[in-house]
C-alpha positions as CSV (number, residue, x, y, z in Angstrom):
1,X,144.4,58.7,322.2
2,X,146.5,61.5,323.5
3,X,149.8,59.7,323.8
4,X,148.8,59.0,319.7
5,X,148.0,62.3,319.1
6,X,150.8,64.6,320.7
7,X,153.4,62.6,318.1
8,X,151.5,62.7,315.3
9,X,150.9,66.7,315.6
10,X,154.9,67.0,316.5
11,X,155.6,65.1,313.1
12,X,153.0,67.6,311.2
13,X,154.6,70.4,312.7
14,X,158.2,69.8,312.1
15,X,156.9,68.4,308.4
16,X,155.5,72.0,307.7
17,X,158.7,74.0,309.3
18,X,160.4,71.7,307.2
19,X,158.8,72.7,303.8
20,X,159.2,76.7,304.8
21,X,162.7,76.0,305.0
22,X,163.1,79.2,306.2
23,X,160.8,81.5,308.3
24,X,163.5,83.1,310.6
25,X,164.0,87.4,311.4
26,X,166.9,89.2,311.4
27,X,168.2,92.6,312.7
28,X,170.7,94.2,311.1
29,X,173.0,97.8,311.2
30,X,175.0,99.3,308.2
31,X,177.0,102.2,307.4
32,X,177.0,103.7,303.9
33,X,177.8,105.9,301.8
34,X,175.3,108.4,300.1
35,X,176.0,110.3,296.7
36,X,173.9,112.2,294.2
37,X,173.0,112.4,290.7
38,X,171.3,115.5,288.8
39,X,171.7,119.4,287.6
40,X,174.5,120.2,290.2
41,X,176.4,117.2,289.5
42,X,174.7,116.2,285.9
43,X,174.5,112.5,284.1
44,X,176.8,114.0,281.4
45,X,179.6,113.3,284.1
46,X,182.0,110.9,283.6
47,X,181.4,109.4,287.0
48,X,178.1,111.6,287.6
49,X,178.9,112.6,291.3
50,X,181.9,113.9,293.0
51,X,183.9,111.9,295.8
52,X,184.7,114.7,297.9
53,X,180.8,115.4,298.5
54,X,180.7,112.0,299.6
55,X,178.9,111.5,303.1
56,X,178.4,108.4,305.9
57,X,175.0,107.3,305.9
58,X,173.9,105.1,309.2
59,X,170.9,102.3,308.8
60,X,169.1,100.3,310.1
61,X,166.9,97.0,308.8
62,X,164.9,93.7,309.9
63,X,164.3,91.3,308.0
64,X,162.0,88.1,307.7
65,X,163.1,85.1,305.0
66,X,160.3,83.6,303.7
67,X,161.5,81.3,301.4
68,X,165.1,79.3,300.9
69,X,166.0,82.4,298.6
70,X,163.5,85.1,299.5
71,X,163.4,87.4,302.1
72,X,161.4,91.1,302.8
73,X,163.7,93.3,304.4
74,X,162.2,97.0,306.5
75,X,164.9,99.2,306.8
76,X,165.3,103.0,308.3
77,X,168.0,105.1,306.9
78,X,169.4,108.6,307.2
79,X,171.3,109.9,303.8
80,X,173.2,113.0,303.8
81,X,173.6,114.6,300.0
82,X,175.9,117.7,299.2
83,X,177.4,119.0,296.1
84,X,178.2,122.8,294.4
85,X,178.4,123.9,291.3
86,X,181.8,125.4,292.3
87,X,183.9,122.3,292.8
88,X,182.1,120.0,290.4
89,X,182.8,121.8,287.3
90,X,185.9,122.5,284.9
91,X,185.4,126.1,283.7
92,X,188.1,125.2,281.5
93,X,185.8,121.9,279.6
94,X,183.2,123.1,277.2
95,X,181.0,120.7,279.2
96,X,180.6,122.1,282.5
97,X,181.0,126.0,281.7
98,X,177.7,126.2,282.3
99,X,177.7,125.1,285.2
100,X,180.6,127.0,286.6
101,X,179.1,130.2,285.7
102,X,176.1,128.8,287.4
103,X,177.3,128.9,290.5
104,X,174.7,126.9,292.7
105,X,175.3,124.6,295.9
106,X,173.0,122.5,298.2
107,X,172.8,120.2,300.8
108,X,170.0,117.7,301.6
109,X,169.4,115.5,304.7
110,X,167.2,112.5,303.2
111,X,165.6,110.6,305.7
112,X,164.1,106.8,304.4
113,X,161.7,104.2,304.9
114,X,162.1,101.3,302.9
115,X,160.4,98.2,302.1
116,X,162.4,95.5,299.8
117,X,162.3,92.1,298.8
118,X,165.2,90.3,298.6
119,X,166.3,87.3,296.2
120,X,169.1,85.7,297.0
121,X,171.2,83.5,294.4
122,X,171.8,81.0,296.4
123,X,169.2,79.0,298.3
124,X,169.5,78.4,302.2
125,X,168.4,74.5,302.4
126,X,167.8,72.9,305.6
127,X,167.5,76.1,307.8
128,X,168.8,79.9,308.1
129,X,171.5,78.3,310.2
130,X,172.7,75.9,306.8
131,X,172.9,79.3,305.2
132,X,175.8,79.1,302.3
133,X,178.7,81.1,303.5
134,X,179.1,83.1,300.5
135,X,175.6,85.0,299.1
136,X,174.9,86.9,296.1
137,X,171.9,88.8,296.0
138,X,169.8,91.7,294.5
139,X,166.8,94.0,296.1
140,X,164.2,96.1,294.9
141,X,160.8,97.5,296.1
142,X,159.4,101.2,297.1
143,X,160.9,103.6,299.1
144,X,159.8,107.3,300.7
145,X,161.6,109.7,302.2
146,X,161.6,112.9,303.5
147,X,164.1,115.7,302.6
148,X,164.8,119.7,302.7
149,X,167.4,121.1,300.4
150,X,169.2,124.0,302.0
151,X,172.0,126.3,300.3
152,X,174.8,128.3,301.5
153,X,174.5,131.8,301.4
154,X,177.2,134.3,300.7
155,X,178.0,135.0,303.8
156,X,178.0,131.2,305.2
157,X,174.6,130.3,306.7
158,X,172.7,127.3,305.4
159,X,169.4,128.0,304.5
160,X,165.9,126.3,303.7
161,X,165.4,126.5,300.0
162,X,162.2,125.4,299.5
163,X,160.1,128.3,301.3
164,X,162.3,130.8,299.4
165,X,160.6,129.5,295.6
166,X,164.2,130.0,294.0
167,X,162.4,129.2,290.8
168,X,159.2,131.1,291.2
169,X,156.7,127.9,292.5
170,X,153.6,129.2,293.5
171,X,154.2,132.7,292.8
172,X,152.2,135.0,290.1
173,X,154.7,135.7,287.4
174,X,154.9,139.5,286.2
175,X,157.4,138.5,283.6
176,X,157.1,138.0,279.6
177,X,159.2,135.8,276.9
178,X,160.8,137.9,274.2
179,X,157.2,137.2,272.1
180,X,155.4,139.1,274.6
181,X,153.7,136.2,276.1
182,X,153.3,135.6,280.1
183,X,156.0,133.2,281.6
184,X,154.3,130.8,284.0
185,X,156.0,129.6,286.9
186,X,155.1,125.9,288.6
187,X,152.1,126.0,289.9
188,X,153.0,125.7,293.9
189,X,155.9,124.5,296.1
190,X,157.5,121.4,295.6
191,X,156.7,118.4,298.0
192,X,159.4,117.9,300.9
193,X,157.8,114.4,300.8
194,X,158.7,112.1,298.2
195,X,158.8,108.4,296.5
196,X,161.7,106.6,295.1
197,X,161.9,102.9,293.4
198,X,165.0,101.1,295.4
199,X,167.3,98.7,293.4
200,X,170.8,97.4,293.8
201,X,172.4,94.5,294.6
202,X,175.1,92.8,297.2
203,X,177.1,89.6,298.6
204,X,176.8,88.2,302.1
205,X,179.4,86.5,303.7
206,X,178.5,83.9,306.8
207,X,180.7,84.6,309.9
208,X,178.8,82.1,312.4
209,X,175.5,80.7,312.4
210,X,174.0,84.0,314.1
211,X,176.4,86.5,311.8
212,X,176.6,87.8,308.6
213,X,178.2,90.7,307.1
214,X,177.2,92.0,303.5
215,X,178.4,94.9,300.8
216,X,175.6,96.2,298.7
217,X,175.0,98.8,296.3
218,X,171.8,100.8,295.8
219,X,170.2,103.2,293.6
220,X,167.1,105.4,294.7
221,X,164.7,106.4,291.3
222,X,162.8,109.1,292.4
223,X,160.0,110.9,291.3
224,X,161.2,114.7,292.3
225,X,163.4,116.4,290.3
226,X,164.1,119.1,293.6
227,X,166.5,117.7,295.8
228,X,169.0,119.8,294.8
229,X,166.1,122.3,294.6
230,X,167.0,122.9,290.7
231,X,164.6,121.9,288.1
232,X,163.8,124.2,285.3
233,X,164.3,127.4,284.6
234,X,165.2,131.0,286.5
235,X,162.3,133.7,287.6
236,X,162.4,137.3,287.6
237,X,164.5,138.7,290.5
238,X,161.6,141.6,290.6
239,X,159.1,138.4,291.5
240,X,161.3,136.5,294.3
241,X,162.6,140.1,296.0
242,X,159.0,140.8,296.3
243,X,158.4,137.9,297.7
244,X,161.5,137.7,299.6
245,X,164.9,139.2,299.0
246,X,166.9,136.4,299.9
247,X,165.0,134.4,297.3
248,X,166.2,136.7,294.6
249,X,170.2,136.1,296.3
250,X,169.9,132.6,296.0
251,X,168.4,131.9,292.5
252,X,170.9,133.9,290.5
253,X,174.3,133.3,291.8
254,X,176.3,134.0,288.8
255,X,179.0,136.7,290.0
256,X,179.8,136.0,293.4
257,X,183.2,136.8,293.7
258,X,183.6,133.8,296.2
259,X,182.2,130.2,296.5
260,X,180.7,130.7,300.1
261,X,181.3,126.6,301.1
262,X,185.3,126.0,300.1
263,X,186.0,129.8,300.6
264,X,187.8,130.1,297.9
265,X,188.1,133.0,294.8
266,X,186.2,132.5,291.7
267,X,187.7,133.5,288.5
268,X,184.8,133.6,286.2
269,X,185.4,136.8,284.3
270,X,187.6,134.8,281.8
271,X,185.1,132.6,281.1
272,X,182.2,135.1,281.2
273,X,184.0,137.0,278.6
274,X,184.9,134.6,276.1
275,X,181.3,132.9,276.0
276,X,178.6,134.8,277.4
277,X,178.9,138.5,278.2
278,X,176.7,140.4,281.0
279,X,173.5,142.0,280.7
280,X,171.1,143.1,283.5
281,X,168.6,141.1,285.4
282,X,164.8,142.3,286.4
283,X,165.8,144.4,289.3
284,X,168.7,145.9,287.2
285,X,171.3,144.4,289.2
286,X,174.6,142.7,287.0
287,X,173.8,139.4,285.9
288,X,175.3,137.1,283.1
289,X,173.7,136.9,279.7
290,X,171.2,133.3,279.8
291,X,171.4,133.4,283.7
292,X,168.9,135.3,286.1
293,X,166.4,136.6,284.1
294,X,162.6,134.7,283.5
295,X,163.0,132.1,281.3
296,X,166.5,131.2,281.6
297,X,167.7,127.7,281.9
298,X,168.4,126.9,284.9
299,X,168.3,123.0,284.9
300,X,167.0,120.0,283.0
301,X,163.2,119.4,284.0
302,X,163.3,116.6,282.1
303,X,165.9,114.6,284.4
304,X,164.8,113.2,287.7
305,X,167.4,113.2,290.4
306,X,169.0,109.6,291.8
307,X,170.8,109.1,294.5
308,X,172.8,106.1,295.4
309,X,173.9,104.1,298.4
310,X,177.3,102.2,299.0
311,X,176.7,100.0,302.4
312,X,178.2,97.6,304.8
313,X,176.1,95.9,306.7
314,X,176.2,93.3,309.9
315,X,173.3,91.4,310.2
316,X,172.0,89.4,312.7
317,X,169.8,85.9,312.8
318,X,167.3,85.2,315.4
319,X,167.2,82.1,317.4
320,X,164.3,80.3,315.8
321,X,161.9,79.7,318.5
322,X,159.1,76.5,317.7
323,X,158.4,72.7,318.3
324,X,162.0,70.7,319.0
325,X,162.1,68.4,315.7
326,X,163.5,64.8,316.1
327,X,166.8,64.5,314.1
328,X,166.4,61.2,312.1
329,X,169.6,59.1,311.0
330,X,170.1,57.2,308.3
331,X,170.6,53.5,309.6
332,X,173.1,51.5,307.6
333,X,172.5,47.9,306.4
């Protein structure tokens, strides 16, 4: 009986493995570049980003191939995002004058964990080691990430911006609008832990049975507008100064004579005089009309921030373990 059952069981397992057509693990690593879309580099820009602020983004991943065309991947990545109004806004361009006067900057290190489903447009028939040489693919899923935006101070120090509450988050407002109505601030500081929807596509190339290389473009649609610490309106300089004098400095930077990141001087006077003119804030400090007083627009609260990562990846397919199945040859008659 055992001599009969063993080959029957073996054939059953081999049939099951053949039906799965996949069932393989792979590990990988990637090196990409990260860019950001938001208030400091607005979507109205022709390219929505500035290549001078592109930074490297390393990642590692593990994936499991479920079917001929579908796999699930878990990915860990570090993405550095950075931008500056001074470098990306041309004061001669009417669309960019506002940002040039605003003069904000930020840097943000994003630590991301993503779970995505990956669909190959060319199926792998007969096992992962028989996969096609070229395989275009698309992916989508869900990601969680930790971020912490920083800004460079006038004296050249990177400082955390969220604790400074630069738009009055969680502070008690003493400001009123032109009609005498109280101006409300956001009820609490924004969270540094957020969710994103990763989506994109790429193409893979088979180097050998075990190795693939790939290039992919992936968008992350986030549910926050604070990757750059900019979203809504200016808070009162007096309220910010009472909370932390550095908060008032980092919130309104319109009249700083020099860009702290590049060290270059700012020739803002002709732009201000031809468009806005000057006024004072709640502390009696000079500022630009429309900038720095409670209720003045600082960002666009309607748009959520996006970041994109373009990545070159290498992928190693692990040896499949299981029952060694017999190979059957077709007999010619």
